[in-house]
C-alpha positions in Angstrom: 32.4 -13.8 7.8 30.8 -12.7 4.5 30.7 -9.0 3.5 27.5 -7.5 4.9 26.1 -4.0 4.5 23.8 -1.6 2.7 22.9 -3.1 -0.7 20.6 -0.3 -1.9 19.0 2.9 -0.8 15.9 4.8 -2.0 14.3 8.1 -0.8 10.7 9.4 -0.6 9.7 12.9 0.2 6.4 14.8 0.3 4.9 16.4 -2.8 5.9 19.9 -1.8 8.2 22.2 0.1 8.6 25.8 1.2 11.7 28.0 0.6 13.1 28.9 4.0 14.0 32.4 2.7 10.3 33.0 2.1 9.3 31.5 5.5 11.8 33.8 7.1 10.4 36.9 5.4 6.9 35.9 6.4 8.0 35.6 10.0 9.9 38.9 10.0 13.3 37.3 10.2 16.3 38.0 8.0 16.5 35.1 5.5 20.2 34.6 6.3 19.2 33.5 9.8 17.3 30.5 8.5 19.3 29.7 5.3 22.9 30.4 6.4 22.2 30.1 10.1 20.7 26.6 9.8 22.3 25.4 6.6 18.9 24.6 5.1 17.4 26.2 1.9 14.1 24.2 1.5 11.8 22.4 4.0 9.6 19.5 3.0 6.0 19.8 4.0 3.8 16.7 4.4 0.1 16.9 3.6 -2.4 14.8 5.5 -2.2 11.8 3.2 1.6 11.8 3.5 2.1 10.2 6.9 5.0 8.0 8.0 3.5 4.8 6.6 2.8 6.3 3.2 6.3 7.9 2.9 7.9 4.6 3.9 5.9 2.5 1.5 6.7 4.9 -1.4 10.4 4.7 -0.5 10.3 0.9 -0.4 8.5 0.6 -3.7 11.0 2.8 -5.3 13.8 0.7 -3.8 12.4 -2.6 -5.1 11.9 -1.1 -8.6 15.2 0.8 -8.9 17.5 -1.8 -7.3 15.6 -4.8 -8.7 14.9 -6.3 -5.3 12.6 -9.3 -5.0 10.2 -8.6 -2.1 9.8 -12.4 -1.6 13.4 -12.5 -0.4 12.8 -10.1 2.5 13.0 -12.0 5.8 12.9 -9.0 8.1 11.3 -5.5 7.9 12.1 -3.0 10.6 10.7 0.6 10.7 12.5 3.2 12.7 10.3 6.2 13.5 9.5 8.7 16.2 6.2 9.8 14.5 4.5 6.5 14.5 0.7 6.3 13.7 -0.3 3.9 16.4 0.7 3.2 20.0 0.6 -0.6 19.3 0.5 -1.6 15.7 3.9 -0.9 14.1 4.5 0.9 10.8 6.3 -2.3 9.7 3.0 -4.2 9.9 1.3 -1.7 7.6 4.3 -2.0 5.2 4.2 -5.8 5.3 0.7 -5.7 3.9 1.1 -2.8 1.4 4.3 -4.2 0.0 3.1 -7.8 -0.2 6.0 -9.2 1.9 6.2 -12.9 2.7 4.5 -14.3 5.8 7.8 -15.8 6.9 9.1 -12.4 7.8 10.0 -10.8 11.1 8.3 -7.4 11.4 8.5 -4.6 14.1 9.2 -1.0 14.8 12.1 0.6 16.7 12.0 3.9 18.7 14.6 6.0 20.3 14.0 9.5 18.8 16.3 9.9 15.8 18.3 6.8 16.6 15.4 4.4 15.8 16.6 3.8 12.3 20.2 3.0 13.3 18.8 0.6 16.0 17.1 -1.3 13.3 20.1 -1.2 11.0 22.4 -2.7 13.7 19.9 -5.4 14.4 19.6 -6.3 10.8 23.3 -6.4 10.5 23.7 -8.8 13.4 20.8 -10.9 12.1 22.6 -11.5 8.9 26.0 -11.9 10.5 24.6 -14.6 12.9 23.5 -16.8 10.0 19.8 -16.5 11.0 18.9 -14.7 7.7 19.8 -17.9 5.7 20.4 -15.9 2.5 17.4 -13.5 2.9 17.7 -9.7 3.1 16.4 -7.1 5.6 14.3 -4.1 4.6 15.3 -1.3 6.9 13.0 1.8 6.9 13.5 5.3 8.4 10.4 7.4 8.2 9.3 10.6 10.0 7.4 13.8 9.8 9.1 16.5 11.9 6.6 19.0 13.3 7.0 22.1 15.5 4.4 24.8 16.3 3.9 27.5 13.7 5.9 30.6 14.4 7.9 28.8 17.1 11.7 28.7 17.3 11.7 25.2 15.9 9.5 25.9 12.9 12.3 26.3 10.4 13.8 22.9 11.5 10.9 20.8 10.3 10.9 18.4 7.4 9.5 15.0 6.3 10.7 12.0 4.4 11.7 8.3 4.3 14.8 6.4 3.6 14.5 2.7 2.6 17.5 0.4 2.7 18.2 -3.2 1.9 20.8 -4.8 4.3 22.3 -8.0 2.8 25.4 -10.1 2.2 27.5 -8.9 -0.7 26.1 -5.4 -0.7 26.4 -3.2 -3.8 26.8 0.2 -2.0 28.4 0.1 1.4 30.1 -2.8 3.4 29.6 -2.3 7.1 31.7 -3.7 9.9 29.8 -6.0 12.3 31.0 -5.7 15.8 33.1 -2.6 15.2 31.1 0.3 16.5 31.0 2.7 19.5 27.9 3.3 21.6 27.0 6.0 24.2 23.8 6.4 26.2 22.5 8.7 29.0 19.1 9.5 30.4 18.6 13.2 29.5 15.5 15.3 28.7 16.7 17.3 25.7 13.9 16.6 23.2 10.6 14.7 23.6 7.0 14.5 22.4 4.3 13.7 25.0 1.6 11.2 23.9 -0.9 14.0 23.8 1.1 16.2 21.4 1.8 15.9 17.6 4.5 18.6 18.0 7.9 17.9 19.5 9.3 19.8 22.5 13.0 20.6 22.7 15.5 22.3 25.0 17.6 23.6 22.1 20.9 24.6 23.7 20.9 21.6 26.0 20.2 19.2 23.1 23.1 20.5 21.1 25.4 19.9 24.1 23.9 16.4 24.5 24.6 15.7 20.9 28.2 16.7 21.2 28.8 14.8 24.4 27.3 11.7 22.8 29.5 12.2 19.7 32.6 12.3 21.9 31.6 9.2 23.8 30.6 7.1 20.8 33.6 8.1 18.8 36.0 7.2 21.7 34.3 3.8 22.0 34.5 3.3 18.2 38.1 4.4 18.0 39.0 1.7 20.6 37.0 -1.0 18.8 38.4 0.0 15.4 42.0 0.0 16.7 41.5 -3.5 18.2 40.2 -4.7 14.9 43.3 -3.4 13.1 41.9 -0.2 11.6 43.3 3.2 12.0 40.9 6.1 12.4 42.8 8.1 9.8 41.5 5.6 7.1 38.2 7.5 7.3 38.1 9.9 4.2 34.4 11.1 4.5 32.1 11.6 7.4 28.3 11.6 7.7 26.5 12.9 10.7 22.9 13.0 12.0 21.6 16.2 10.4 18.7 17.9 12.3 19.9 20.9 10.3 23.1 21.4 8.3 24.9 23.7 10.8 24.7 21.0 13.4 26.8 18.7 11.3 29.4 21.5 11.0 29.4 21.9 14.8 29.8 18.1 15.2 32.7 18.0 12.8 34.5 20.8 14.6 34.0 19.0 17.9 35.3 15.7 16.5 38.3 17.4 14.9 39.1 19.1 18.2 39.1 15.6 19.9 41.6 14.6 17.3 43.8 17.6 18.1 43.0 19.7 15.0 42.6 23.5 15.1 39.3 25.2 14.1 40.9 26.2 10.8 42.0 22.6 10.1 38.5 21.4 11.1 36.8 23.8 8.7 39.1 22.8 5.8 38.4 19.1 6.4 34.7 19.9 6.7 34.6 21.1 3.1 36.3 17.8 1.9 34.8 15.3 4.3 31.3 16.5 5.1 29.9 19.2 2.8 28.7 16.9 0.0 26.7 14.8 2.4 24.5 17.9 3.2 23.4 18.7 -0.3 20.2 16.6 -0.2 19.4 17.3 3.5 19.6 21.0 2.8 16.6 20.6 0.4 14.4 18.6 2.7 15.1 19.6 6.3 14.9 17.4 9.4 13.6 13.8 8.8 14.6 12.5 12.3 15.5 8.8 12.0 16.4 9.1 8.3 18.6 12.2 8.6 21.9 10.4 8.8 20.9 8.1 5.9 19.8 10.9 3.7 23.2 12.4 4.3 24.8 9.1 3.3 22.6 9.0 0.1 23.7 12.5 -0.7 27.4 11.6 -0.3 27.0 8.5 -2.5 24.9 10.4 -5.1 27.7 12.9 -5.7 30.9 11.0 -4.8 30.4 7.2 -4.9 32.6 6.7 -8.0 35.5 8.5 -6.3 35.1 6.7 -3.0 35.1 3.1 -4.1 37.2 1.1 -1.8 37.4 3.9 0.8 36.2 4.1 4.3 33.6 6.5 5.6 32.4 7.3 9.2 28.8 7.5 10.3 27.4 9.1 13.4 23.8 8.5 14.6 22.3 10.4 17.5 18.9 10.0 19.2 17.7 12.4 21.9 17.0 11.0 25.3 19.8 9.9 24.5 21.8 7.2 22.7 24.3 7.4 19.9 26.5 5.2 17.7 29.6 5.8 15.7 30.4 3.2 13.0 32.0 3.0 9.6 31.8 1.3 6.2 33.6 0.9 3.0 32.2 2.0 -0.4 32.0 -1.1 -2.6 33.8 -1.5 -6.0 31.3 -0.7 -8.7 29.2 1.5 -6.4 29.7 4.5 -8.6 27.8 3.0 -11.6 25.2 1.4 -9.4 24.4 4.5 -7.5 24.1 6.5 -10.7 21.5 4.0 -12.0 19.5 4.4 -8.8 18.8 8.1 -9.4 18.7 8.8 -5.6 17.9 12.5 -5.9 15.1 12.1 -8.4 12.2 12.3 -5.9 13.4 15.8 -4.8 13.3 17.1 -8.4 9.6 16.1 -8.8 8.3 18.4 -6.0 6.4 21.7 -6.2 6.9 24.8 -4.1 4.2 25.8 -1.7 3.4 29.4 -0.9 3.4 30.3 2.8 -0.4 30.5 3.0 -0.6 27.0 1.4 1.9 25.7 3.9 0.0 27.2 6.8 -3.2 25.7 5.6 -1.6 22.2 5.4 -0.3 22.6 8.9 -3.7 23.8 10.1 -5.2 20.4 9.2 -2.7 18.4 11.3 -4.8 18.3 14.4 -7.7 16.4 12.8 -5.8 14.2 10.4 -5.9 11.0 12.5 -9.7 11.1 12.7 -10.7 12.2 9.3 -13.1 10.0 7.3 -11.9 8.0 4.3 -11.8 10.0 1.1 -10.7 9.3 -2.4 -7.6 11.0 -3.5 -5.7 11.5 -6.8 -2.2 10.5 -5.9 -0.7 9.3 -9.2 -0.1 5.8 -8.1 1.6 6.7 -4.8 0.7 5.1 -1.5 -1.4 7.5 0.5 -3.2 7.7 3.8 -6.9 8.0 2.9 -8.5 8.3 6.4 -10.0 6.3 9.2 -12.9 3.9 8.9 -14.1 1.9 12.0 -11.1 3.2 13.9 -8.8 1.6 11.3 -6.4 3.6 9.1 -6.9 3.0 5.4 -4.2 3.3 2.7 -4.3 3.1 -1.1 -3.3 -0.4 -2.3 
C-alpha cells in the first residue's frame, strides 16, 4: 500500500479576537479563571460575513496557494461542520463553486459535533487506500463558529476558524495508518444545538466525563489494533487532543497516562513534552469545534516539525453525542522545511483586537445574520458572506 496521509494544512481565522482577560474583567470574573482556568488567552470572534463557508473557502485558497496544490486534481471535497448554513445544501457544494473545483468531484458534508472533520478525514483516507482516487487528492475541510449566549458559563469557550487539509498519496507532512485506529461510540446528551437555536447547549461536567470515557475506549481499541499491526504504543512521542479549551487537553492527557499506569506527576511531566506545544495556536483562537484537533496538529508541526521527522504522534478526536477516534501518524522526512514554508500561524498574526463593546455588538447581530439583504463589503480579497437574495446565500467570488 502506498504511503497516504495529510499532505498540507492551512488555517483561516476571523479578522478579530478578544482578550479573555478583558472579557473576564467585563464579566466581573478574575482573569485567571478564564486564562489559566481554561488555558486560553484569546478568543476569535466571527463577524456576520465570516460564516463557516467563508472561513473554509479562505483556508482552502490559502492551502492551494501556499502548498502549490492544483485544484483540478481534487477528486473529493468533504466539509466537516456543526455550524452548517443550510439544512440541505452542504458547505462542500458552496466550496465547490467558490474554489472552481472540477465537476468530476465527490462533494458532501459530515456531521457528528466536533468529530465531523475526522469522519471526513477517515473517509478520504479509505477512498485513496481503496484505489478509487486514481491519483487524485481529497480536500478535507473543518469549519465552525462556536457560539454560546453572552454572559453564560460557556461564553469564554467560544471561537471560530477553519482548517483545510489535502489528503493524498506521498504526503509531505504526516503519513497516517489506514486501518489502524480505535473507535468508540455511545448515545449521550452531553452537548447539542436544537434546530431553532444558533447557540449550543451543554451539560458541562457530564460532557467532560463523556470525553474521558470516549478517550479510554478509543485508546484501548487503537492500542489493540496498533499492537496487531506490529507497533508499540510507546513509539508515540507527541500527542494531540481535541481542544475545546486547553485545560481539557491536560485533563485528557492525565487520564490517558493513568490508563498507562503513570502517576499524576509523571503525567504532568510528559504533558510538557508531549502536548504543550500543540496548544499554542488553539490558545489564541479558542474552540473551533471540528477543527480543534487539527489546529492542535498545525500548532505542533509549526513549532516542532523539524525535530519530529520520522517520529510517530498520536491524535484523539471527540464529538459529543458521542463518538471518538484515536489514531496515529508519522511526520514525514523533509516536513520541517515544508512546514516552515507554509507559514501556518500567519493568519493569526494578521488579526486585530476587539474591545468588549465591539465584541458584544458583533454578537448582537447574530440573530438576523441569515436573513440580512445582500450588501457590498470591503474584505481585501477574502471570501465573505454578503447576505441573502431570493432566499439564496450570496458570497464574494
